[in-house]
HTML snippet that shows the backbone in 3Dmol.js (N, CA, C, O; Angstrom):
<script src="https://3Dmol.org/build/3Dmol-min.js"></script>
<div id="view" style="width:600px;height:400px;position:relative"></div>
<script>
const pdb = `
ATOM      1  N   MET A   1      95.638 105.573 127.477  1.00  0.00           N
ATOM      2  CA  MET A   1      95.183 105.224 126.141  1.00  0.00           C
ATOM      3  C   MET A   1      95.970 104.005 125.659  1.00  0.00           C
ATOM      4  O   MET A   1      97.200 103.987 125.708  1.00  0.00           O
ATOM      5  N   ALA A   2      95.264 103.014 125.205  1.00  0.00           N
ATOM      6  CA  ALA A   2      95.913 101.813 124.669  1.00  0.00           C
ATOM      7  C   ALA A   2      96.423 102.109 123.265  1.00  0.00           C
ATOM      8  O   ALA A   2      95.715 102.702 122.451  1.00  0.00           O
ATOM      9  N   ASP A   3      97.631 101.700 122.995  1.00  0.00           N
ATOM     10  CA  ASP A   3      98.237 101.917 121.684  1.00  0.00           C
ATOM     11  C   ASP A   3      97.964 100.696 120.814  1.00  0.00           C
ATOM     12  O   ASP A   3      98.318  99.583 121.201  1.00  0.00           O
ATOM     13  N   PRO A   4      97.337 100.876 119.635  1.00  0.00           N
ATOM     14  CA  PRO A   4      96.981  99.735 118.788  1.00  0.00           C
ATOM     15  C   PRO A   4      98.182  98.972 118.226  1.00  0.00           C
ATOM     16  O   PRO A   4      98.029  97.847 117.752  1.00  0.00           O
ATOM     17  N   ILE A   5      99.348  99.558 118.274  1.00  0.00           N
ATOM     18  CA  ILE A   5     100.524  98.875 117.725  1.00  0.00           C
ATOM     19  C   ILE A   5     100.827  97.595 118.498  1.00  0.00           C
ATOM     20  O   ILE A   5     101.290  96.612 117.918  1.00  0.00           O
ATOM     21  N   PHE A   6     100.563  97.605 119.822  1.00  0.00           N
ATOM     22  CA  PHE A   6     100.842  96.424 120.627  1.00  0.00           C
ATOM     23  C   PHE A   6      99.950  95.249 120.224  1.00  0.00           C
ATOM     24  O   PHE A   6     100.409  94.107 120.192  1.00  0.00           O
ATOM     25  N   ALA A   7      98.679  95.523 119.916  1.00  0.00           N
ATOM     26  CA  ALA A   7      97.773  94.459 119.470  1.00  0.00           C
ATOM     27  C   ALA A   7      98.206  93.923 118.106  1.00  0.00           C
ATOM     28  O   ALA A   7      98.157  92.716 117.869  1.00  0.00           O
ATOM     29  N   ALA A   8      98.626  94.804 117.222  1.00  0.00           N
ATOM     30  CA  ALA A   8      99.071  94.370 115.897  1.00  0.00           C
ATOM     31  C   ALA A   8     100.327  93.509 115.995  1.00  0.00           C
ATOM     32  O   ALA A   8     100.432  92.486 115.319  1.00  0.00           O
ATOM     33  N   ILE A   9     101.281  93.918 116.834  1.00  0.00           N
ATOM     34  CA  ILE A   9     102.504  93.135 117.019  1.00  0.00           C
ATOM     35  C   ILE A   9     102.175  91.789 117.677  1.00  0.00           C
ATOM     36  O   ILE A   9     102.733  90.761 117.295  1.00  0.00           O
ATOM     37  N   ALA A  10     101.281  91.794 118.656  1.00  0.00           N
ATOM     38  CA  ALA A  10     100.884  90.548 119.317  1.00  0.00           C
ATOM     39  C   ALA A  10     100.246  89.578 118.321  1.00  0.00           C
ATOM     40  O   ALA A  10     100.480  88.371 118.389  1.00  0.00           O
ATOM     41  N   GLU A  11      99.446  90.105 117.402  1.00  0.00           N
ATOM     42  CA  GLU A  11      98.835  89.247 116.383  1.00  0.00           C
ATOM     43  C   GLU A  11      99.904  88.650 115.480  1.00  0.00           C
ATOM     44  O   GLU A  11      99.839  87.467 115.146  1.00  0.00           O
ATOM     45  N   TRP A  12     100.876  89.443 115.085  1.00  0.00           N
ATOM     46  CA  TRP A  12     101.973  88.916 114.272  1.00  0.00           C
ATOM     47  C   TRP A  12     102.729  87.830 115.048  1.00  0.00           C
ATOM     48  O   TRP A  12     103.042  86.778 114.492  1.00  0.00           O
ATOM     49  N   GLU A  13     103.021  88.081 116.322  1.00  0.00           N
ATOM     50  CA  GLU A  13     103.738  87.093 117.141  1.00  0.00           C
ATOM     51  C   GLU A  13     102.944  85.800 117.254  1.00  0.00           C
ATOM     52  O   GLU A  13     103.515  84.710 117.200  1.00  0.00           O
ATOM     53  N   ARG A  14     101.613  85.918 117.413  1.00  0.00           N
ATOM     54  CA  ARG A  14     100.761  84.741 117.498  1.00  0.00           C
ATOM     55  C   ARG A  14     100.856  83.928 116.208  1.00  0.00           C
ATOM     56  O   ARG A  14     101.006  82.706 116.245  1.00  0.00           O
ATOM     57  N   LEU A  15     100.768  84.615 115.071  1.00  0.00           N
ATOM     58  CA  LEU A  15     100.838  83.917 113.791  1.00  0.00           C
ATOM     59  C   LEU A  15     102.234  83.380 113.512  1.00  0.00           C
ATOM     60  O   LEU A  15     102.375  82.327 112.891  1.00  0.00           O
ATOM     61  N   GLU A  16     103.263  84.084 113.960  1.00  0.00           N
ATOM     62  CA  GLU A  16     104.623  83.572 113.801  1.00  0.00           C
ATOM     63  C   GLU A  16     104.782  82.268 114.584  1.00  0.00           C
ATOM     64  O   GLU A  16     105.386  81.316 114.090  1.00  0.00           O
ATOM     65  N   ALA A  17     104.241  82.224 115.800  1.00  0.00           N
ATOM     66  CA  ALA A  17     104.307  80.995 116.604  1.00  0.00           C
ATOM     67  C   ALA A  17     103.579  79.849 115.903  1.00  0.00           C
ATOM     68  O   ALA A  17     104.050  78.712 115.909  1.00  0.00           O
ATOM     69  N   LEU A  18     102.432  80.152 115.299  1.00  0.00           N
ATOM     70  CA  LEU A  18     101.718  79.128 114.534  1.00  0.00           C
ATOM     71  C   LEU A  18     102.562  78.649 113.352  1.00  0.00           C
ATOM     72  O   LEU A  18     102.587  77.459 113.035  1.00  0.00           O
ATOM     73  N   HIS A  19     103.236  79.569 112.721  1.00  0.00           N
ATOM     74  CA  HIS A  19     104.092  79.224 111.583  1.00  0.00           C
ATOM     75  C   HIS A  19     105.213  78.279 112.031  1.00  0.00           C
ATOM     76  O   HIS A  19     105.491  77.282 111.364  1.00  0.00           O
ATOM     77  N   ILE A  20     105.837  78.586 113.133  1.00  0.00           N
ATOM     78  CA  ILE A  20     106.912  77.733 113.651  1.00  0.00           C
ATOM     79  C   ILE A  20     106.370  76.345 113.995  1.00  0.00           C
ATOM     80  O   ILE A  20     107.012  75.336 113.704  1.00  0.00           O
ATOM     81  N   GLU A  21     105.193  76.297 114.611  1.00  0.00           N
ATOM     82  CA  GLU A  21     104.575  74.999 114.897  1.00  0.00           C
ATOM     83  C   GLU A  21     104.330  74.221 113.607  1.00  0.00           C
ATOM     84  O   GLU A  21     104.556  73.013 113.549  1.00  0.00           O
ATOM     85  N   ALA A  22     103.866  74.923 112.578  1.00  0.00           N
ATOM     86  CA  ALA A  22     103.592  74.263 111.304  1.00  0.00           C
ATOM     87  C   ALA A  22     104.872  73.713 110.687  1.00  0.00           C
ATOM     88  O   ALA A  22     104.884  72.612 110.137  1.00  0.00           O
ATOM     89  N   ILE A  23     105.934  74.479 110.782  1.00  0.00           N
ATOM     90  CA  ILE A  23     107.217  74.002 110.249  1.00  0.00           C
ATOM     91  C   ILE A  23     107.658  72.766 111.021  1.00  0.00           C
ATOM     92  O   ILE A  23     108.063  71.767 110.426  1.00  0.00           O
ATOM     93  N   ASN A  24     107.577  72.835 112.342  1.00  0.00           N
ATOM     94  CA  ASN A  24     107.987  71.689 113.160  1.00  0.00           C
ATOM     95  C   ASN A  24     107.128  70.468 112.893  1.00  0.00           C
ATOM     96  O   ASN A  24     107.622  69.342 112.951  1.00  0.00           O
ATOM     97  N   ALA A  25     105.876  70.665 112.607  1.00  0.00           N
ATOM     98  CA  ALA A  25     104.973  69.543 112.338  1.00  0.00           C
ATOM     99  C   ALA A  25     104.909  69.214 110.852  1.00  0.00           C
ATOM    100  O   ALA A  25     104.276  68.233 110.462  1.00  0.00           O
ATOM    101  N   ALA A  26     105.554  70.017 110.027  1.00  0.00           N
ATOM    102  CA  ALA A  26     105.517  69.855 108.565  1.00  0.00           C
ATOM    103  C   ALA A  26     104.081  69.797 108.049  1.00  0.00           C
ATOM    104  O   ALA A  26     103.743  68.994 107.180  1.00  0.00           O
ATOM    105  N   ASP A  27     103.232  70.689 108.621  1.00  0.00           N
ATOM    106  CA  ASP A  27     101.820  70.678 108.266  1.00  0.00           C
ATOM    107  C   ASP A  27     101.351  72.079 107.912  1.00  0.00           C
ATOM    108  O   ASP A  27     101.487  72.993 108.726  1.00  0.00           O
ATOM    109  N   ALA A  28     100.810  72.268 106.739  1.00  0.00           N
ATOM    110  CA  ALA A  28     100.187  73.520 106.306  1.00  0.00           C
ATOM    111  C   ALA A  28     101.150  74.695 106.293  1.00  0.00           C
ATOM    112  O   ALA A  28     100.766  75.806 106.658  1.00  0.00           O
ATOM    113  N   ILE A  29     102.373  74.477 105.888  1.00  0.00           N
ATOM    114  CA  ILE A  29     103.385  75.542 105.888  1.00  0.00           C
ATOM    115  C   ILE A  29     102.967  76.698 104.990  1.00  0.00           C
ATOM    116  O   ILE A  29     103.097  77.856 105.386  1.00  0.00           O
ATOM    117  N   ASP A  30     102.477  76.420 103.815  1.00  0.00           N
ATOM    118  CA  ASP A  30     102.122  77.494 102.890  1.00  0.00           C
ATOM    119  C   ASP A  30     101.017  78.387 103.438  1.00  0.00           C
ATOM    120  O   ASP A  30     101.103  79.609 103.322  1.00  0.00           O
ATOM    121  N   ASP A  31      99.975  77.799 104.035  1.00  0.00           N
ATOM    122  CA  ASP A  31      98.882  78.595 104.578  1.00  0.00           C
ATOM    123  C   ASP A  31      99.344  79.469 105.734  1.00  0.00           C
ATOM    124  O   ASP A  31      98.983  80.644 105.799  1.00  0.00           O
ATOM    125  N   GLU A  32     100.125  78.925 106.635  1.00  0.00           N
ATOM    126  CA  GLU A  32     100.606  79.690 107.785  1.00  0.00           C
ATOM    127  C   GLU A  32     101.559  80.799 107.336  1.00  0.00           C
ATOM    128  O   GLU A  32     101.527  81.903 107.879  1.00  0.00           O
ATOM    129  N   ASP A  33     102.405  80.505 106.348  1.00  0.00           N
ATOM    130  CA  ASP A  33     103.345  81.489 105.832  1.00  0.00           C
ATOM    131  C   ASP A  33     102.603  82.705 105.315  1.00  0.00           C
ATOM    132  O   ASP A  33     102.968  83.839 105.626  1.00  0.00           O
ATOM    133  N   SER A  34     101.557  82.473 104.523  1.00  0.00           N
ATOM    134  CA  SER A  34     100.782  83.578 103.994  1.00  0.00           C
ATOM    135  C   SER A  34     100.101  84.376 105.083  1.00  0.00           C
ATOM    136  O   SER A  34     100.081  85.604 105.013  1.00  0.00           O
ATOM    137  N   ALA A  35      99.542  83.722 106.091  1.00  0.00           N
ATOM    138  CA  ALA A  35      98.893  84.426 107.197  1.00  0.00           C
ATOM    139  C   ALA A  35      99.908  85.244 107.993  1.00  0.00           C
ATOM    140  O   ALA A  35      99.631  86.375 108.394  1.00  0.00           O
ATOM    141  N   GLU A  36     101.079  84.664 108.215  1.00  0.00           N
ATOM    142  CA  GLU A  36     102.120  85.383 108.967  1.00  0.00           C
ATOM    143  C   GLU A  36     102.541  86.646 108.233  1.00  0.00           C
ATOM    144  O   GLU A  36     102.666  87.707 108.845  1.00  0.00           O
ATOM    145  N   PHE A  37     102.760  86.541 106.934  1.00  0.00           N
ATOM    146  CA  PHE A  37     103.175  87.721 106.173  1.00  0.00           C
ATOM    147  C   PHE A  37     102.066  88.757 106.089  1.00  0.00           C
ATOM    148  O   PHE A  37     102.344  89.955 106.133  1.00  0.00           O
ATOM    149  N   ALA A  38     100.826  88.330 105.970  1.00  0.00           N
ATOM    150  CA  ALA A  38      99.696  89.263 105.960  1.00  0.00           C
ATOM    151  C   ALA A  38      99.608  89.997 107.297  1.00  0.00           C
ATOM    152  O   ALA A  38      99.337  91.198 107.330  1.00  0.00           O
ATOM    153  N   ALA A  39      99.834  89.286 108.390  1.00  0.00           N
ATOM    154  CA  ALA A  39      99.797  89.916 109.717  1.00  0.00           C
ATOM    155  C   ALA A  39     100.946  90.901 109.881  1.00  0.00           C
ATOM    156  O   ALA A  39     100.764  91.974 110.457  1.00  0.00           O
ATOM    157  N   ALA A  40     102.132  90.549 109.380  1.00  0.00           N
ATOM    158  CA  ALA A  40     103.275  91.471 109.459  1.00  0.00           C
ATOM    159  C   ALA A  40     102.986  92.735 108.663  1.00  0.00           C
ATOM    160  O   ALA A  40     103.296  93.835 109.122  1.00  0.00           O
ATOM    161  N   GLU A  41     102.396  92.599 107.480  1.00  0.00           N
ATOM    162  CA  GLU A  41     102.050  93.773 106.686  1.00  0.00           C
ATOM    163  C   GLU A  41     101.005  94.620 107.412  1.00  0.00           C
ATOM    164  O   GLU A  41     101.063  95.849 107.366  1.00  0.00           O
ATOM    165  N   ALA A  42     100.055  93.972 108.078  1.00  0.00           N
ATOM    166  CA  ALA A  42      99.030  94.701 108.837  1.00  0.00           C
ATOM    167  C   ALA A  42      99.656  95.501 109.974  1.00  0.00           C
ATOM    168  O   ALA A  42      99.208  96.610 110.267  1.00  0.00           O
ATOM    169  N   VAL A  43     100.690  94.952 110.620  1.00  0.00           N
ATOM    170  CA  VAL A  43     101.390  95.695 111.681  1.00  0.00           C
ATOM    171  C   VAL A  43     101.955  96.990 111.105  1.00  0.00           C
ATOM    172  O   VAL A  43     101.865  98.041 111.741  1.00  0.00           O
ATOM    173  N   LEU A  44     102.532  96.924 109.917  1.00  0.00           N
ATOM    174  CA  LEU A  44     103.158  98.105 109.317  1.00  0.00           C
ATOM    175  C   LEU A  44     102.152  99.163 108.890  1.00  0.00           C
ATOM    176  O   LEU A  44     102.534 100.303 108.627  1.00  0.00           O
ATOM    177  N   GLU A  45     100.886  98.811 108.817  1.00  0.00           N
ATOM    178  CA  GLU A  45      99.845  99.778 108.471  1.00  0.00           C
ATOM    179  C   GLU A  45      99.262 100.468 109.698  1.00  0.00           C
ATOM    180  O   GLU A  45      98.568 101.476 109.560  1.00  0.00           O
ATOM    181  N   VAL A  46      99.528  99.949 110.900  1.00  0.00           N
ATOM    182  CA  VAL A  46      99.037 100.553 112.144  1.00  0.00           C
ATOM    183  C   VAL A  46      99.975 101.703 112.515  1.00  0.00           C
ATOM    184  O   VAL A  46     101.195 101.548 112.483  1.00  0.00           O
ATOM    185  N   ARG A  47      99.406 102.843 112.862  1.00  0.00           N
ATOM    186  CA  ARG A  47     100.211 103.989 113.279  1.00  0.00           C
ATOM    187  C   ARG A  47     100.163 104.110 114.800  1.00  0.00           C
ATOM    188  O   ARG A  47      99.085 104.256 115.376  1.00  0.00           O
ATOM    189  N   PRO A  48     101.329 104.050 115.455  1.00  0.00           N
ATOM    190  CA  PRO A  48     101.361 104.130 116.915  1.00  0.00           C
ATOM    191  C   PRO A  48     100.853 105.481 117.411  1.00  0.00           C
ATOM    192  O   PRO A  48     100.891 106.481 116.694  1.00  0.00           O
ATOM    193  N   GLN A  49     100.381 105.485 118.643  1.00  0.00           N
ATOM    194  CA  GLN A  49      99.831 106.710 119.230  1.00  0.00           C
ATOM    195  C   GLN A  49     100.585 107.136 120.480  1.00  0.00           C
ATOM    196  O   GLN A  49     100.223 108.127 121.114  1.00  0.00           O
ATOM    197  N   THR A  50     101.619 106.406 120.835  1.00  0.00           N
ATOM    198  CA  THR A  50     102.432 106.750 121.995  1.00  0.00           C
ATOM    199  C   THR A  50     103.900 106.561 121.624  1.00  0.00           C
ATOM    200  O   THR A  50     104.225 105.889 120.645  1.00  0.00           O
ATOM    201  N   VAL A  51     104.780 107.164 122.421  1.00  0.00           N
ATOM    202  CA  VAL A  51     106.215 106.976 122.190  1.00  0.00           C
ATOM    203  C   VAL A  51     106.582 105.506 122.378  1.00  0.00           C
ATOM    204  O   VAL A  51     107.375 104.963 121.608  1.00  0.00           O
ATOM    205  N   ALA A  52     106.018 104.864 123.386  1.00  0.00           N
ATOM    206  CA  ALA A  52     106.297 103.436 123.597  1.00  0.00           C
ATOM    207  C   ALA A  52     105.852 102.611 122.392  1.00  0.00           C
ATOM    208  O   ALA A  52     106.546 101.679 121.985  1.00  0.00           O
ATOM    209  N   GLY A  53     104.708 102.949 121.826  1.00  0.00           N
ATOM    210  CA  GLY A  53     104.232 102.250 120.641  1.00  0.00           C
ATOM    211  C   GLY A  53     105.133 102.490 119.437  1.00  0.00           C
ATOM    212  O   GLY A  53     105.398 101.573 118.660  1.00  0.00           O
ATOM    213  N   ALA A  54     105.605 103.736 119.284  1.00  0.00           N
ATOM    214  CA  ALA A  54     106.516 104.052 118.181  1.00  0.00           C
ATOM    215  C   ALA A  54     107.802 103.252 118.310  1.00  0.00           C
ATOM    216  O   ALA A  54     108.309 102.722 117.320  1.00  0.00           O
ATOM    217  N   LEU A  55     108.320 103.164 119.498  1.00  0.00           N
ATOM    218  CA  LEU A  55     109.541 102.394 119.711  1.00  0.00           C
ATOM    219  C   LEU A  55     109.313 100.909 119.466  1.00  0.00           C
ATOM    220  O   LEU A  55     110.175 100.233 118.905  1.00  0.00           O
ATOM    221  N   ALA A  56     108.158 100.399 119.881  1.00  0.00           N
ATOM    222  CA  ALA A  56     107.827  98.990 119.627  1.00  0.00           C
ATOM    223  C   ALA A  56     107.760  98.722 118.125  1.00  0.00           C
ATOM    224  O   ALA A  56     108.241  97.693 117.651  1.00  0.00           O
ATOM    225  N   LEU A  57     107.160  99.651 117.379  1.00  0.00           N
ATOM    226  CA  LEU A  57     107.078  99.472 115.933  1.00  0.00           C
ATOM    227  C   LEU A  57     108.466  99.513 115.297  1.00  0.00           C
ATOM    228  O   LEU A  57     108.760  98.714 114.408  1.00  0.00           O
ATOM    229  N   LEU A  58     109.311 100.423 115.738  1.00  0.00           N
ATOM    230  CA  LEU A  58     110.669 100.477 115.192  1.00  0.00           C
ATOM    231  C   LEU A  58     111.419  99.172 115.449  1.00  0.00           C
ATOM    232  O   LEU A  58     112.110  98.667 114.564  1.00  0.00           O
ATOM    233  N   ARG A  59     111.286  98.628 116.646  1.00  0.00           N
ATOM    234  CA  ARG A  59     111.942  97.350 116.955  1.00  0.00           C
ATOM    235  C   ARG A  59     111.366  96.210 116.107  1.00  0.00           C
ATOM    236  O   ARG A  59     112.099  95.339 115.637  1.00  0.00           O
ATOM    237  N   PHE A  60     110.054  96.231 115.922  1.00  0.00           N
ATOM    238  CA  PHE A  60     109.401  95.230 115.082  1.00  0.00           C
ATOM    239  C   PHE A  60     109.942  95.308 113.656  1.00  0.00           C
ATOM    240  O   PHE A  60     110.297  94.288 113.065  1.00  0.00           O
ATOM    241  N   ILE A  61     110.002  96.517 113.109  1.00  0.00           N
ATOM    242  CA  ILE A  61     110.500  96.705 111.744  1.00  0.00           C
ATOM    243  C   ILE A  61     111.934  96.203 111.630  1.00  0.00           C
ATOM    244  O   ILE A  61     112.285  95.533 110.658  1.00  0.00           O
ATOM    245  N   ALA A  62     112.752  96.522 112.606  1.00  0.00           N
ATOM    246  CA  ALA A  62     114.147  96.080 112.568  1.00  0.00           C
ATOM    247  C   ALA A  62     114.234  94.546 112.562  1.00  0.00           C
ATOM    248  O   ALA A  62     115.039  93.971 111.829  1.00  0.00           O
ATOM    249  N   THR A  63     113.411  93.895 113.373  1.00  0.00           N
ATOM    250  CA  THR A  63     113.407  92.434 113.428  1.00  0.00           C
ATOM    251  C   THR A  63     112.945  91.839 112.103  1.00  0.00           C
ATOM    252  O   THR A  63     113.573  90.925 111.569  1.00  0.00           O
ATOM    253  N   ILE A  64     111.853  92.362 111.584  1.00  0.00           N
ATOM    254  CA  ILE A  64     111.320  91.858 110.323  1.00  0.00           C
ATOM    255  C   ILE A  64     112.328  92.072 109.204  1.00  0.00           C
ATOM    256  O   ILE A  64     112.587  91.163 108.415  1.00  0.00           O
ATOM    257  N   GLU A  65     112.889  93.257 109.133  1.00  0.00           N
ATOM    258  CA  GLU A  65     113.862  93.566 108.086  1.00  0.00           C
ATOM    259  C   GLU A  65     115.048  92.616 108.154  1.00  0.00           C
ATOM    260  O   GLU A  65     115.503  92.097 107.135  1.00  0.00           O
ATOM    261  N   GLN A  66     115.531  92.400 109.337  1.00  0.00           N
ATOM    262  CA  GLN A  66     116.708  91.549 109.511  1.00  0.00           C
ATOM    263  C   GLN A  66     116.395  90.083 109.227  1.00  0.00           C
ATOM    264  O   GLN A  66     117.182  89.395 108.576  1.00  0.00           O
ATOM    265  N   ASP A  67     115.262  89.609 109.707  1.00  0.00           N
ATOM    266  CA  ASP A  67     115.006  88.169 109.703  1.00  0.00           C
ATOM    267  C   ASP A  67     114.099  87.653 108.588  1.00  0.00           C
ATOM    268  O   ASP A  67     114.207  86.490 108.199  1.00  0.00           O
ATOM    269  N   TYR A  68     113.205  88.501 108.064  1.00  0.00           N
ATOM    270  CA  TYR A  68     112.153  87.942 107.223  1.00  0.00           C
ATOM    271  C   TYR A  68     111.921  88.607 105.867  1.00  0.00           C
ATOM    272  O   TYR A  68     111.762  87.904 104.868  1.00  0.00           O
ATOM    273  N   LEU A  69     111.898  89.934 105.802  1.00  0.00           N
ATOM    274  CA  LEU A  69     111.307  90.597 104.648  1.00  0.00           C
ATOM    275  C   LEU A  69     112.307  91.261 103.723  1.00  0.00           C
ATOM    276  O   LEU A  69     113.459  91.496 104.090  1.00  0.00           O
ATOM    277  N   GLY A  70     111.854  91.554 102.532  1.00  0.00           N
ATOM    278  CA  GLY A  70     112.642  92.299 101.566  1.00  0.00           C
ATOM    279  C   GLY A  70     112.188  93.752 101.511  1.00  0.00           C
ATOM    280  O   GLY A  70     111.424  94.203 102.364  1.00  0.00           O
ATOM    281  N   ASN A  71     112.651  94.469 100.525  1.00  0.00           N
ATOM    282  CA  ASN A  71     112.387  95.905 100.417  1.00  0.00           C
ATOM    283  C   ASN A  71     110.990  96.261  99.921  1.00  0.00           C
ATOM    284  O   ASN A  71     110.644  97.442  99.906  1.00  0.00           O
ATOM    285  N   GLU A  72     110.186  95.304  99.520  1.00  0.00           N
ATOM    286  CA  GLU A  72     108.873  95.613  98.992  1.00  0.00           C
ATOM    287  C   GLU A  72     107.862  96.019 100.061  1.00  0.00           C
ATOM    288  O   GLU A  72     106.772  96.481  99.722  1.00  0.00           O
ATOM    289  N   TRP A  73     108.189  95.860 101.324  1.00  0.00           N
ATOM    290  CA  TRP A  73     107.259  96.210 102.404  1.00  0.00           C
ATOM    291  C   TRP A  73     107.290  97.708 102.670  1.00  0.00           C
ATOM    292  O   TRP A  73     108.228  98.390 102.258  1.00  0.00           O
ATOM    293  N   LYS A  74     106.299  98.213 103.337  1.00  0.00           N
ATOM    294  CA  LYS A  74     106.107  99.641 103.557  1.00  0.00           C
ATOM    295  C   LYS A  74     106.892 100.143 104.768  1.00  0.00           C
ATOM    296  O   LYS A  74     106.336 100.821 105.632  1.00  0.00           O
ATOM    297  N   LYS A  75     108.151  99.818 104.832  1.00  0.00           N
ATOM    298  CA  LYS A  75     108.962 100.186 105.994  1.00  0.00           C
ATOM    299  C   LYS A  75     109.131 101.691 106.116  1.00  0.00           C
ATOM    300  O   LYS A  75     109.045 102.239 107.215  1.00  0.00           O
ATOM    301  N   GLY A  76     109.367 102.357 105.009  1.00  0.00           N
ATOM    302  CA  GLY A  76     109.622 103.800 105.057  1.00  0.00           C
ATOM    303  C   GLY A  76     108.489 104.575 105.698  1.00  0.00           C
ATOM    304  O   GLY A  76     108.724 105.427 106.554  1.00  0.00           O
ATOM    305  N   ASP A  77     107.246 104.285 105.286  1.00  0.00           N
ATOM    306  CA  ASP A  77     106.088 104.982 105.854  1.00  0.00           C
ATOM    307  C   ASP A  77     105.965 104.724 107.350  1.00  0.00           C
ATOM    308  O   ASP A  77     105.686 105.644 108.119  1.00  0.00           O
ATOM    309  N   ALA A  78     106.171 103.480 107.765  1.00  0.00           N
ATOM    310  CA  ALA A  78     106.057 103.139 109.183  1.00  0.00           C
ATOM    311  C   ALA A  78     107.149 103.826 109.998  1.00  0.00           C
ATOM    312  O   ALA A  78     106.884 104.327 111.090  1.00  0.00           O
ATOM    313  N   ILE A  79     108.369 103.853 109.478  1.00  0.00           N
ATOM    314  CA  ILE A  79     109.473 104.511 110.187  1.00  0.00           C
ATOM    315  C   ILE A  79     109.208 106.009 110.290  1.00  0.00           C
ATOM    316  O   ILE A  79     109.433 106.608 111.342  1.00  0.00           O
ATOM    317  N   ARG A  80     108.732 106.616 109.203  1.00  0.00           N
ATOM    318  CA  ARG A  80     108.423 108.061 109.249  1.00  0.00           C
ATOM    319  C   ARG A  80     107.321 108.361 110.256  1.00  0.00           C
ATOM    320  O   ARG A  80     107.401 109.368 110.959  1.00  0.00           O
ATOM    321  N   ALA A  81     106.295 107.519 110.350  1.00  0.00           N
ATOM    322  CA  ALA A  81     105.218 107.740 111.325  1.00  0.00           C
ATOM    323  C   ALA A  81     105.773 107.729 112.751  1.00  0.00           C
ATOM    324  O   ALA A  81     105.364 108.531 113.590  1.00  0.00           O
ATOM    325  N   CYS A  82     106.702 106.818 113.013  1.00  0.00           N
ATOM    326  CA  CYS A  82     107.324 106.757 114.340  1.00  0.00           C
ATOM    327  C   CYS A  82     108.170 108.007 114.586  1.00  0.00           C
ATOM    328  O   CYS A  82     108.102 108.599 115.663  1.00  0.00           O
ATOM    329  N   ALA A  83     108.954 108.405 113.609  1.00  0.00           N
ATOM    330  CA  ALA A  83     109.804 109.583 113.761  1.00  0.00           C
ATOM    331  C   ALA A  83     108.964 110.826 113.981  1.00  0.00           C
ATOM    332  O   ALA A  83     109.310 111.657 114.820  1.00  0.00           O
ATOM    333  N   ASP A  84     107.851 110.976 113.236  1.00  0.00           N
ATOM    334  CA  ASP A  84     106.962 112.140 113.404  1.00  0.00           C
ATOM    335  C   ASP A  84     106.425 112.202 114.828  1.00  0.00           C
ATOM    336  O   ASP A  84     106.397 113.274 115.433  1.00  0.00           O
ATOM    337  N   LEU A  85     105.997 111.058 115.372  1.00  0.00           N
ATOM    338  CA  LEU A  85     105.445 111.034 116.720  1.00  0.00           C
ATOM    339  C   LEU A  85     106.503 111.414 117.749  1.00  0.00           C
ATOM    340  O   LEU A  85     106.236 112.196 118.661  1.00  0.00           O
ATOM    341  N   ILE A  86     107.696 110.862 117.603  1.00  0.00           N
ATOM    342  CA  ILE A  86     108.774 111.155 118.562  1.00  0.00           C
ATOM    343  C   ILE A  86     109.168 112.632 118.473  1.00  0.00           C
ATOM    344  O   ILE A  86     109.380 113.266 119.507  1.00  0.00           O
ATOM    345  N   GLU A  87     109.272 113.192 117.273  1.00  0.00           N
ATOM    346  CA  GLU A  87     109.619 114.601 117.109  1.00  0.00           C
ATOM    347  C   GLU A  87     108.566 115.529 117.707  1.00  0.00           C
ATOM    348  O   GLU A  87     108.907 116.593 118.222  1.00  0.00           O
ATOM    349  N   ALA A  88     107.299 115.145 117.646  1.00  0.00           N
ATOM    350  CA  ALA A  88     106.213 115.982 118.150  1.00  0.00           C
ATOM    351  C   ALA A  88     106.068 115.915 119.675  1.00  0.00           C
ATOM    352  O   ALA A  88     105.361 116.732 120.264  1.00  0.00           O
ATOM    353  N   ALA A  89     106.726 114.957 120.309  1.00  0.00           N
ATOM    354  CA  ALA A  89     106.607 114.797 121.771  1.00  0.00           C
ATOM    355  C   ALA A  89     107.241 115.991 122.482  1.00  0.00           C
ATOM    356  O   ALA A  89     108.275 116.502 122.052  1.00  0.00           O
ATOM    357  N   PRO A  90     106.616 116.428 123.568  1.00  0.00           N
ATOM    358  CA  PRO A  90     107.178 117.570 124.328  1.00  0.00           C
ATOM    359  C   PRO A  90     108.488 117.233 125.012  1.00  0.00           C
ATOM    360  O   PRO A  90     109.072 118.085 125.681  1.00  0.00           O
TER     361      PRO A  90
END
`;
const viewer = $3Dmol.createViewer("view");
viewer.addModel(pdb, "pdb");
viewer.setStyle({}, {cartoon: {color: "spectrum"}});
viewer.zoomTo();
viewer.render();
</script>
C-alpha cells in the first residue's frame, strides 16, 4: 500500500526547490513563498498509513518546526496521528 504522506512531502520538497530558485533568481519570491507554505500545511493534513509514513511525517514536522514555521501550524494533530499509528502497530 502506498502511503500518501510521501507524495505530500515530495510536493512540499518540489515547491521548496522552486522557492530556492526564486530566491536565487530574485523572481516571484512572494508567489513561491505562499505556494511553499500552502504545500507544507497540506502535508500536515495528510494522515500516514504506515509506520514508515508516520516516521517520515515526524521528520518533516521537525524540519519545518526548526527551519521555517511558527506555532500556528497544526503540528500537534499531525504528531498525535503518527503516535496513534505507531502505538497501534503489532
